[in-house]
C-alpha positions in Angstrom: 4.5 14.4 9.5 0.9 13.9 10.4 0.4 11.0 12.9 -1.8 8.2 12.1 -3.9 6.2 15.2 -1.4 4.3 17.3 -3.2 0.9 17.1 -3.2 1.6 13.5 0.5 1.8 13.5 1.0 -1.0 16.3 -1.1 -3.5 13.5 1.0 -2.3 10.8 4.2 -3.1 12.8 2.6 -6.6 14.3 2.1 -7.4 10.4 5.3 -6.3 9.3 6.9 -8.8 11.7 4.5 -11.4 10.6 5.7 -11.3 7.0 9.3 -10.8 8.1 9.5 -14.0 9.7 7.4 -15.8 7.0 9.6 -14.7 4.3 12.9 -14.8 6.0 13.7 -11.5 6.2 15.9 -9.8 8.9 14.3 -7.0 10.8 17.2 -4.5 11.8 16.4 -1.4 13.4 17.2 0.3 10.7 14.5 -1.3 8.8 12.2 -1.2 11.8 12.5 3.0 12.0 12.3 3.1 8.5 9.2 1.4 8.6 7.8 2.6 11.6 8.3 6.3 9.8 6.2 5.5 6.9 3.6 3.7 9.1 3.4 6.6 10.9 2.0 9.0 8.4 -0.9 9.5 6.3 1.5 12.0 3.8 3.0 9.6 1.7 6.6 10.8 2.0 9.2 10.6 -0.5 12.1 8.2 0.5 14.3 11.4 0.9 11.7 13.1 3.2 11.9 9.6 5.3 15.6 9.3 5.0 15.7 12.9 7.0 13.5 12.0 9.5 14.9 8.7 10.4 18.5 10.4 10.3 17.5 12.5 13.5 17.1 9.6 15.4 19.5 7.3 13.6 22.3 9.7 12.2 24.3 6.5 11.0 21.5 5.6 8.5 22.0 6.6 4.7 19.8 7.2 1.8 20.8 3.6 0.2 19.6 2.1 3.2 16.5 3.9 3.3 16.0 2.9 -0.6 16.8 -0.2 -0.6 14.5 -0.8 2.5 11.5 0.8 1.0 11.8 -1.4 -2.0 12.4 -4.5 -0.4 9.2 -3.4 1.6 7.5 -2.7 -1.4 8.5 -6.4 -3.2 7.2 -8.2 -0.3 3.7 -6.2 -0.5 4.1 -4.2 2.8 4.0 -1.0 1.0 3.0 0.7 -2.2 4.0 3.5 -4.3 1.7 6.2 -5.5 2.4 8.0 -8.8 5.5 6.7 -11.0 7.3 3.4 -10.2 11.1 3.5 -9.5 11.6 6.4 -11.8 11.4 10.0 -12.3 8.4 12.1 -12.7 6.8 11.1 -15.8 5.0 13.9 -18.3 1.7 14.0 -20.3 0.7 16.3 -22.9 -2.8 14.5 -23.3 -4.9 16.7 -21.8 -7.9 15.2 -22.2 -9.9 13.1 -19.9 -8.3 9.8 -19.9 -6.6 7.4 -17.4 -3.5 5.5 -17.1 -2.3 1.8 -17.4 1.2 1.1 -15.9 3.3 -1.6 -16.2 4.6 -2.7 -12.5 7.5 -4.6 -14.0 8.6 -2.6 -17.2 7.2 0.7 -16.4 5.1 0.8 -19.3 2.6 3.6 -19.1 -0.4 4.2 -21.5 -3.3 6.1 -21.9 -6.9 4.6 -21.9 -10.3 5.9 -22.2 -13.5 4.7 -19.8 -16.8 6.3 -20.2 -17.3 4.4 -16.7 -14.3 5.7 -14.8 -14.9 9.3 -16.2 -18.3 8.9 -14.4 -17.1 8.1 -10.8 -17.8 10.8 -8.4 -15.0 11.6 -6.2 -16.3 11.2 -2.7 -17.2 13.4 0.0 -14.4 12.6 2.0 -12.0 13.6 -0.7 -13.8 17.1 -0.8 -13.0 17.3 2.6 -9.1 17.4 1.9 -9.3 20.3 -0.6 -10.8 21.3 -3.9 -10.8 18.8 -7.1 -9.3 20.1 -10.3 -9.1 16.6 -12.2 -9.4 13.2 -11.2 -7.9 10.1 -13.2 -7.7 6.6 -12.7 -4.0 4.8 -12.4 -4.4 0.8 -13.2 -1.4 -1.4 -12.4 -0.7 -4.7 -13.9 1.8 -6.6 -15.9 1.8 -5.4 -19.7 1.0 -8.1 -22.6 5.2 -8.3 -23.3 6.0 -8.8 -19.5 3.4 -11.6 -19.5 5.2 -13.4 -22.1 9.0 -13.1 -20.7 10.0 -15.7 -18.1 9.9 -13.9 -14.5 13.5 -12.7 -13.4 13.1 -13.7 -9.9 10.2 -10.8 -8.9 6.7 -11.7 -8.9 4.2 -8.9 -9.5 1.0 -8.8 -7.2 -2.1 -9.2 -8.8 -5.0 -6.8 -8.1 -9.0 -7.7 -8.5 -10.7 -5.2 -10.5 
């Protein structure tokens, strides 16, 4: 995994510890190592990749522990997901320019069109990473049905537009 700036990693670890204290979460050695592995890279690794890396240092860690820790960190707002949330890969036959709305609670995914988003320019910093084939915006929120339902112990975080 490619390394991040050590000072950035230290800041993330301190933030993790502060949030854990505030939320009353136990910071086990395994949880710290799992978070450290994720915070030390900018590759957006899968749970399996994190598991393999942590297992080299901690042979007793289980894949289940990695998944439970990652979702706990997600639920308290310390990490986020990229791509489909809590589900397998989703497929889309609509090849026209469009964007996606994803409900963070039930997983609903719906297409939407936006001339404003279509007109966004991809920043030069992205072009330095490689060529661009396509660009879509994924908007996450709480769908109308989930907003109507009483919360079941999980709070979705709101994001300003």
